[in-house]
Backbone bond lengths (Angstrom), bond angles and torsions (degrees), N, CA, C in turn:
res aa  C-N    CA-C-N  psi(-1)  N-CA   C-N-CA  omega(-1)  CA-C   N-CA-C  phi
1 M - - - 1.457 - - 1.519 110.97 -
2 I 1.350 116.73 -46.20 1.465 120.50 179.77 1.513 110.60 -61.16
3 V 1.346 116.51 -42.12 1.467 120.59 179.29 1.526 110.24 -61.62
4 F 1.347 116.64 -40.62 1.472 120.56 179.35 1.521 111.00 -62.44
5 I 1.344 116.72 -45.33 1.464 120.22 -179.79 1.519 111.05 -64.03
6 M 1.336 117.24 -42.15 1.458 120.69 179.43 1.516 111.17 -62.80
7 S 1.340 116.57 -42.61 1.460 119.67 -179.81 1.520 110.99 -66.67
8 S 1.344 116.96 -34.50 1.462 120.75 176.98 1.512 110.85 -65.91
9 F 1.333 117.29 -43.34 1.454 121.26 178.33 1.518 110.40 -60.98
10 L 1.334 116.22 -43.22 1.454 120.51 -178.29 1.522 111.12 -63.16
11 S 1.333 116.40 -40.34 1.453 119.44 -177.61 1.523 111.43 -68.19
12 F 1.328 117.99 -34.87 1.453 120.83 -179.51 1.517 112.69 -80.08
13 S 1.341 117.69 -20.23 1.453 119.73 -172.80 1.514 113.42 -94.31
14 Q 1.326 118.37 -3.57 1.443 120.16 -179.68 1.525 109.95 -61.74
15 G 1.326 116.84 126.19 1.443 121.38 178.03 1.515 113.91 87.43
16 D 1.321 119.50 -14.34 1.449 121.75 178.00 1.520 109.26 -82.11
17 T 1.340 115.96 162.18 1.457 120.31 175.66 1.512 109.65 -118.00
18 S 1.317 115.40 141.54 1.463 122.48 175.07 1.526 112.89 55.74
19 T 1.320 117.96 42.65 1.463 119.97 -178.79 1.524 113.01 -119.18
20 F 1.299 118.12 -39.96 1.459 121.61 -172.07 1.515 109.44 -113.94
21 K 1.354 116.55 122.67 1.458 120.60 -174.09 1.523 111.43 -135.28
22 A 1.319 116.01 146.34 1.456 122.73 172.28 1.524 108.01 -107.22
23 Q 1.337 116.10 141.20 1.457 120.42 -176.53 1.525 111.12 -130.80
24 L 1.328 115.24 140.35 1.455 122.82 177.23 1.520 107.85 -138.75
25 A 1.357 117.22 128.11 1.463 120.16 -177.38 1.521 110.43 -143.08
26 L 1.329 115.11 153.75 1.463 122.82 -178.59 1.522 108.44 -135.11
27 G 1.344 117.24 140.11 1.457 118.49 179.66 1.510 113.75 -175.37
28 L 1.346 114.96 -147.29 1.451 123.57 -173.46 1.522 110.80 -119.30
29 N 1.334 115.28 160.94 1.463 120.62 173.32 1.525 110.27 -133.06
30 S 1.326 115.40 152.95 1.460 121.87 178.34 1.531 108.90 -131.83
31 P 1.351 118.30 108.22 1.470 121.21 -177.59 1.527 111.79 -83.33
32 S 1.325 116.52 151.09 1.465 121.21 173.69 1.533 108.62 -71.53
33 Q 1.316 116.92 131.91 1.467 120.60 -174.55 1.526 112.53 -69.47
34 N 1.326 118.08 -25.92 1.467 119.13 179.44 1.525 112.52 -77.71
35 G 1.332 117.31 2.02 1.455 120.38 177.74 1.514 114.17 -90.85
36 F 1.343 117.69 -2.92 1.460 121.26 -178.34 1.532 111.68 -95.10
37 V 1.330 115.39 156.51 1.459 121.38 171.97 1.524 108.89 -59.34
38 S 1.326 116.85 142.89 1.463 121.85 179.30 1.530 110.45 -53.43
39 G 1.335 116.03 130.95 1.458 121.04 -179.27 1.507 113.84 98.25
40 F 1.317 117.83 -8.17 1.464 122.80 179.75 1.526 109.58 -115.83
41 E 1.316 115.18 138.37 1.459 121.14 178.49 1.520 109.89 -130.80
42 G 1.329 115.85 132.01 1.455 120.08 178.32 1.519 111.80 -94.51
43 K 1.325 115.97 157.34 1.454 121.00 175.20 1.524 109.91 -60.19
44 T 1.316 115.74 147.78 1.464 120.08 178.00 1.524 110.20 -63.98
45 F 1.342 116.83 -40.73 1.466 121.85 177.20 1.526 108.77 -127.54
46 N 1.338 115.61 132.72 1.456 121.42 -177.39 1.523 110.05 -126.25
47 F 1.331 115.14 147.02 1.463 122.95 176.47 1.524 108.24 -126.96
48 P 1.346 118.48 138.02 1.457 125.96 6.39 1.532 112.60 -104.69
49 T 1.312 113.93 166.87 1.462 123.82 159.41 1.516 107.01 -119.00
50 V 1.324 117.47 126.86 1.464 122.30 -179.90 1.525 108.65 -121.57
51 N 1.323 116.86 124.32 1.462 121.93 178.67 1.526 110.46 -114.96
52 L 1.328 116.14 133.46 1.461 123.09 174.51 1.521 107.89 -126.93
53 G 1.336 117.88 130.48 1.452 118.42 -176.79 1.507 114.12 -152.39
54 I 1.335 114.50 162.96 1.457 122.18 171.68 1.529 106.82 -128.28
55 Q 1.331 115.72 140.60 1.456 120.90 -176.76 1.521 109.90 -131.72
56 Y 1.317 115.54 138.13 1.463 121.25 179.82 1.515 108.93 -130.61
57 L 1.335 116.94 123.33 1.453 121.72 176.33 1.521 109.30 -94.35
58 F 1.334 115.86 112.64 1.460 120.33 177.38 1.523 110.63 -70.23
59 R 1.330 115.58 -34.71 1.459 123.42 176.46 1.523 107.14 -136.86
60 P 1.336 118.62 168.59 1.471 119.04 -178.98 1.523 114.00 -56.76
61 I 1.347 117.05 -24.65 1.461 119.76 -176.10 1.528 112.83 -102.41
62 F 1.339 118.25 -37.53 1.463 121.48 -173.05 1.527 111.89 -113.90
63 G 1.348 114.34 148.57 1.452 119.25 177.12 1.516 111.59 -162.62
64 A 1.324 115.51 -166.07 1.462 122.26 179.85 1.522 108.97 -138.36
65 K 1.317 115.06 156.76 1.459 121.09 -176.64 1.524 109.31 -143.09
66 L 1.317 116.27 131.87 1.461 122.36 173.29 1.514 107.02 -115.94
67 D 1.340 117.12 121.65 1.457 118.40 -178.06 1.525 112.09 -141.84
68 Y 1.333 112.95 154.98 1.464 122.93 179.27 1.523 107.47 -122.08
69 S 1.336 116.20 142.48 1.459 120.74 178.78 1.520 110.43 -135.42
70 F 1.330 114.98 138.76 1.465 122.13 173.63 1.524 107.93 -116.43
71 N 1.354 116.23 133.02 1.466 121.70 -179.10 1.524 110.06 -133.59
72 R 1.322 116.40 134.51 1.468 121.24 173.51 1.528 107.84 -103.54
73 I 1.333 116.37 132.85 1.456 122.76 178.91 1.522 108.42 -127.93
74 S 1.339 117.07 136.08 1.463 120.87 179.60 1.525 110.33 -138.44
75 N 1.330 115.77 175.24 1.462 122.11 -173.12 1.525 112.86 -76.93
76 K 1.336 114.07 156.64 1.460 120.39 171.16 1.527 109.30 -68.83
77 N 1.331 116.11 158.74 1.461 120.75 174.81 1.528 110.27 -61.56
78 N 1.323 115.52 142.00 1.469 123.05 177.06 1.528 113.07 63.96
79 T 1.340 116.10 28.73 1.464 121.10 173.16 1.523 108.51 -128.07
80 Q 1.333 116.37 173.03 1.464 121.75 179.21 1.528 110.06 -52.65
81 E 1.335 115.82 129.17 1.465 120.30 -174.02 1.532 111.49 -78.24
82 F 1.322 115.91 136.78 1.461 121.78 173.02 1.526 108.55 -164.24
83 K 1.323 114.73 162.13 1.464 122.95 169.83 1.523 107.66 -142.95
84 L 1.317 116.02 148.88 1.458 119.09 176.67 1.520 109.92 -149.71
85 N 1.309 114.31 156.31 1.465 122.04 175.07 1.524 108.84 -105.71
86 Y 1.313 115.51 127.85 1.469 121.94 177.01 1.525 106.76 -116.57
87 S 1.325 116.61 118.40 1.466 120.42 178.13 1.521 109.19 -124.88
88 R 1.320 116.10 154.94 1.455 120.69 179.57 1.523 109.29 -148.22
89 I 1.336 115.61 158.62 1.457 122.20 170.43 1.523 106.84 -137.20
90 N 1.346 115.88 133.10 1.462 120.52 -175.43 1.518 111.39 -136.77
91 L 1.323 115.18 142.98 1.459 122.59 170.84 1.524 106.53 -108.53
92 Q 1.344 116.69 120.11 1.456 120.42 -170.33 1.521 112.63 -128.05
93 A 1.327 114.86 151.34 1.456 121.11 168.63 1.523 108.22 -82.93
94 V 1.330 116.46 146.43 1.465 122.29 -178.53 1.523 108.97 -123.68
95 Y 1.330 116.29 135.46 1.464 121.81 177.44 1.526 109.20 -123.18
96 N 1.310 116.79 124.07 1.456 123.08 177.48 1.529 108.21 -84.78
97 A 1.339 116.60 108.29 1.463 121.45 -173.67 1.523 113.16 -95.45
98 N 1.326 118.55 15.54 1.459 121.18 -177.88 1.521 112.66 -56.84
99 R 1.330 115.95 -42.02 1.468 119.15 -176.12 1.519 112.29 -66.58
100 L 1.323 117.23 -32.67 1.459 120.62 -178.92 1.515 111.76 -64.09
101 F 1.340 116.57 -34.31 1.460 120.78 -174.33 1.535 112.64 -109.84
102 N 1.332 116.91 1.37 1.461 121.78 177.35 1.534 111.45 51.45
103 L 1.318 115.51 51.61 1.462 121.18 -176.71 1.527 111.24 -75.42
104 P 1.339 116.96 154.30 1.467 120.14 173.67 1.522 110.63 -59.87
105 Q 1.326 115.98 159.91 1.465 120.13 -173.56 1.519 113.18 -63.34
106 N 1.333 117.58 -28.44 1.466 119.47 -177.83 1.520 113.02 -89.00
107 K 1.331 117.87 9.25 1.456 121.63 177.16 1.524 109.33 -123.31
108 G 1.317 116.21 153.25 1.450 120.76 -179.13 1.521 111.19 -145.91
109 L 1.324 116.75 144.37 1.453 122.80 176.73 1.521 108.64 -127.51
110 F 1.336 116.33 121.25 1.464 121.80 -177.09 1.525 110.08 -124.35
111 L 1.318 116.68 136.52 1.449 123.39 172.84 1.524 108.09 -107.33
112 H 1.323 116.94 140.24 1.471 120.10 -179.57 1.525 110.40 -142.22
113 A 1.336 116.00 145.42 1.466 120.98 -179.88 1.516 109.43 -161.07
114 G 1.352 115.55 148.23 1.452 118.88 177.84 1.513 113.18 170.12
115 P 1.339 117.36 171.11 1.462 122.88 -177.56 1.527 111.98 -84.16
116 G 1.337 114.34 165.13 1.454 118.87 177.78 1.512 112.48 -170.12
117 L 1.321 115.61 -168.17 1.462 123.12 -179.21 1.521 109.41 -129.46
118 S 1.329 116.36 129.46 1.463 122.18 176.72 1.521 110.03 -106.89
119 T 1.335 116.04 144.35 1.458 122.50 176.07 1.519 108.84 -129.90
120 V 1.332 116.58 129.10 1.460 121.91 179.89 1.521 108.92 -118.30
121 K 1.331 116.15 129.18 1.463 121.21 179.64 1.524 109.78 -129.18
122 P 1.351 118.42 106.31 1.461 120.62 174.24 1.528 110.34 -63.96
123 L 1.323 116.67 147.35 1.459 121.84 178.69 1.528 110.06 -100.15
124 G 1.320 116.90 -178.89 1.460 121.13 178.97 1.512 111.88 75.81
125 N 1.345 116.25 -127.33 1.465 121.44 -174.87 1.522 113.84 -83.14
126 F 1.327 118.01 -0.92 1.457 119.46 -171.98 1.525 112.24 -124.67
127 T 1.323 116.87 30.67 1.464 120.08 -177.42 1.523 112.54 -65.18
128 Q 1.330 117.77 -21.97 1.467 120.35 -179.62 1.522 111.17 -75.77
129 N 1.328 118.25 -11.78 1.459 121.80 -175.88 1.527 111.92 -91.66
130 K 1.297 115.52 45.85 1.455 121.98 178.11 1.535 109.82 -73.58
131 T 1.333 116.21 139.50 1.456 120.36 179.93 1.523 110.48 -137.37
132 S 1.325 116.74 151.14 1.461 122.21 179.65 1.522 109.39 -132.44
133 F 1.314 116.46 149.26 1.461 121.07 179.52 1.523 110.01 -157.77
134 V 1.330 114.65 159.43 1.464 121.16 179.89 1.525 109.81 -74.84
135 N 1.330 116.36 146.55 1.458 120.45 176.05 1.518 110.73 -134.07
136 A 1.315 115.52 168.21 1.468 122.71 169.56 1.518 106.53 -136.95
137 M 1.323 116.41 137.50 1.463 118.55 -176.72 1.519 110.55 -133.98
138 A 1.347 114.59 159.37 1.461 121.55 175.91 1.515 107.55 -147.72
139 G 1.326 116.24 147.73 1.449 118.98 -178.55 1.516 112.60 -159.44
140 I 1.326 114.97 174.11 1.451 122.07 179.07 1.530 108.91 -136.79
141 E 1.329 116.12 135.39 1.457 122.58 179.01 1.522 110.14 -117.94
142 L 1.332 116.03 135.43 1.454 122.43 173.25 1.521 108.60 -115.42
143 H 1.341 116.93 120.02 1.460 122.84 -175.03 1.521 111.34 -107.72
144 F 1.329 114.70 147.05 1.461 122.15 172.23 1.521 108.10 -129.15
145 G 1.324 116.20 118.60 1.456 120.41 -175.02 1.523 113.49 -74.44
146 I 1.327 115.66 126.86 1.463 121.40 175.15 1.524 109.77 -92.27
147 S 1.321 115.87 -39.78 1.466 122.44 177.98 1.519 107.69 -150.25
148 D 1.348 116.46 -176.75 1.463 119.73 177.96 1.526 112.48 -61.53
149 D 1.332 116.43 -27.87 1.464 120.29 -173.73 1.518 114.48 -107.79
150 L 1.337 117.85 -6.08 1.464 119.90 -172.15 1.523 110.83 -137.69
151 S 1.326 115.55 134.79 1.460 120.15 170.53 1.528 108.84 -134.65
152 I 1.331 114.94 150.82 1.460 122.46 171.69 1.519 107.08 -100.29
153 Y 1.331 116.52 137.43 1.459 118.27 -177.07 1.521 111.66 -140.76
154 T 1.325 114.64 157.86 1.454 121.29 171.75 1.523 108.41 -119.25
155 D 1.323 116.44 142.83 1.461 121.95 -175.81 1.527 109.76 -130.76
156 I 1.324 115.47 132.37 1.462 121.91 171.29 1.522 107.36 -116.63
157 S 1.334 117.24 122.74 1.464 121.27 -176.84 1.518 110.68 -134.34
158 Y 1.332 114.76 150.26 1.457 121.87 175.95 1.517 108.65 -123.72
159 I 1.339 116.28 126.29 1.461 122.18 -179.07 1.527 108.56 -111.71
160 H 1.318 116.13 118.51 1.464 121.43 178.94 1.527 109.05 -99.94
161 G 1.332 116.04 123.29 1.458 120.81 -178.70 1.518 112.20 -94.69
162 F 1.341 116.53 132.56 1.461 121.82 176.42 1.527 108.27 -101.92
163 A 1.325 115.90 74.69 1.460 120.96 -175.45 1.518 110.68 -118.48
164 K 1.326 116.12 151.15 1.455 121.55 175.82 1.525 109.30 -83.05
165 D 1.335 116.07 155.58 1.455 120.24 174.41 1.527 109.89 -65.06
166 F 1.343 115.65 153.42 1.458 119.09 -179.19 1.515 109.82 -126.39
167 A 1.332 115.51 158.73 1.457 121.86 178.18 1.524 108.92 -84.09
168 P 1.326 118.78 121.63 1.467 121.01 -173.72 1.517 115.13 -56.65
169 I 1.337 117.69 -44.44 1.466 119.94 -173.58 1.526 111.20 -73.24
170 S 1.326 116.75 -47.45 1.464 119.70 -173.83 1.529 112.71 -82.10
171 E 1.338 118.26 -20.87 1.456 119.79 -172.96 1.526 114.66 -119.47
172 G 1.337 117.13 9.75 1.446 117.11 166.73 1.504 117.69 114.06
173 F 1.326 117.51 109.70 1.447 122.09 172.23 1.535 109.60 -62.20
174 G 1.292 115.86 143.89 1.460 119.34 177.72 1.499 113.92 81.97
175 A 1.333 118.99 -2.00 1.456 121.28 179.47 1.527 109.76 -70.39
176 F 1.309 115.48 158.35 1.457 121.73 -175.88 1.520 108.36 -140.02
177 N 1.328 117.18 133.58 1.452 120.13 177.94 1.525 111.44 -138.65
178 G 1.343 115.79 30.58 1.449 120.83 -176.93 1.518 113.71 -99.86
179 N 1.328 115.14 -153.97 1.450 122.93 -177.18 1.524 110.46 -101.21
180 L 1.318 116.28 162.44 1.462 120.63 -173.56 1.525 109.84 -140.47
181 L 1.335 115.37 134.20 1.460 122.42 173.25 1.522 107.98 -109.64
182 T 1.328 118.15 132.09 1.458 120.73 -178.49 1.525 110.70 -125.80
183 L 1.325 115.46 146.72 1.455 123.16 174.51 1.525 107.63 -131.85
184 T 1.319 117.42 118.53 1.466 121.15 -176.71 1.527 111.17 -132.45
185 I 1.319 114.81 158.18 1.467 123.46 173.44 1.517 107.02 -127.68
186 G 1.330 116.76 134.26 1.454 117.68 -175.76 1.510 113.73 -157.64
187 A 1.323 114.50 -167.63 1.457 122.65 -179.00 1.518 109.59 -122.94
188 S 1.331 116.22 140.32 1.460 123.20 176.14 1.520 107.86 -118.39
189 I 1.331 116.08 121.88 1.461 121.87 -172.65 1.519 109.79 -115.80
190 S 1.330 116.12 125.92 1.457 120.51 178.53 1.518 110.14 -74.09
191 L 1.334 115.77 131.87 1.455 121.65 177.55 1.525 111.86 -107.67
192 S 1.341 116.48 3.08 1.464 118.99 -175.25 1.523 112.30 -138.76
193 G 1.332 116.95 33.48 1.454 119.49 176.45 1.504 112.67 114.78
194 C 1.300 116.00 -158.46 1.459 122.93 -175.13 1.515 111.12 -61.73
195 Y 1.338 117.21 130.68 1.451 122.76 -175.62 1.523 112.32 -68.47
196 Y 1.348 118.00 -40.86 1.456 120.40 -172.16 1.531 114.39 -110.17
197 C 1.343 117.97 -1.29 1.459 120.77 -169.94 1.517 114.15 -53.65
198 E 1.357 117.63 -40.49 1.456 119.71 -172.74 1.517 114.26 -118.93
199 Q 1.328 118.26 5.75 1.456 120.08 -175.22 1.512 111.76 -64.97
200 N 1.336 118.85 -31.37 1.452 120.85 -175.86 1.526 112.54 -107.60
201 D 1.355 117.04 14.56 1.465 119.51 178.96 1.531 110.30 -71.28
């Protein structure tokens, strides 16, 4: 499915400028403490968070984004030991807010939000206790243009999980089904021409 969407984006973006972009970011995550099994506490900030995405602007202001994120979460010091992998995939609407704030041409502000699916897999003795649930996320990106084809950006996003409570003993110590806040820094690369040429037209 992802390959089909990527190929569709590529076919529509041929000849366009500043429409099709690839994004890669690295940073931290902060899980909600009430999302853990009773007796387990996660670190306030965890590393790494890795985001991979593709973005397509249908118009200078509106677009869509498909992205995948991998997050590692582990226990606080002097608490019950655990580690888990939290991954998600989301399809989001994108809004180019440059016009609202009258930003310089080499800067960009994007808002994004949309539904997705989260998967949590505890490590160690509880790898079989993998769980998945629907999520909704929203975030904001601030871009700084390095060249016509490359910008560096920072993203703050909040992922809300729609998961049911689980039984600690039968469904996995160290499991997590709460919400997640992420902060990442990354690069956005234009795959269809000049990155900023038409964003403020």
